C-alpha positions as CSV (number, residue, x, y, z in Angstrom):
1,M,3.6,-68.7,-60.6
2,K,4.0,-66.9,-64.3
3,K,6.2,-63.7,-64.6
4,I,4.5,-60.7,-66.3
5,D,5.7,-59.0,-69.0
6,Q,6.5,-55.1,-68.1
7,N,6.7,-54.1,-71.2
8,K,3.1,-55.3,-71.7
9,V,2.2,-53.6,-68.1
10,Y,3.4,-50.3,-69.0
11,A,2.0,-50.3,-72.6
12,F,-1.5,-51.0,-71.1
13,I,-1.0,-48.5,-68.5
14,G,0.1,-46.1,-70.8
15,R,-3.2,-46.7,-73.1
16,A,-5.2,-46.6,-70.3
17,V,-3.9,-42.8,-69.5
18,V,-3.7,-42.2,-72.4
19,Y,-7.8,-43.2,-72.7
20,I,-8.8,-41.4,-69.9
21,G,-7.1,-38.0,-71.3
22,L,-8.9,-37.9,-74.1
23,Y,-12.0,-38.6,-71.7
24,A,-11.7,-36.4,-69.7
25,S,-10.8,-33.1,-71.6
26,A,-13.8,-33.9,-74.8
27,V,-15.6,-34.2,-71.3
28,A,-14.7,-31.2,-69.7
29,G,-14.6,-29.4,-73.6
30,T,-18.1,-30.4,-73.7
31,V,-19.1,-28.9,-70.2
32,W,-17.0,-25.5,-70.9
33,A,-18.9,-24.8,-74.9
34,F,-22.1,-25.4,-72.5
35,L,-21.2,-23.0,-70.0
36,Q,-20.1,-20.8,-72.9
37,N,-23.6,-21.3,-74.4
38,S,-25.2,-20.3,-71.0
39,I,-23.3,-17.4,-70.2
40,Y,-23.9,-15.7,-73.5
């Protein structure tokens, strides 16, 4: 069984979290803008 390189695992997880965060904020921003346009 090959040992997993911890640094690679953490780097991958860190990148995944960043991408998910950016995607979530983009979606939230789009929804927020849509709601603002709907209200006014």
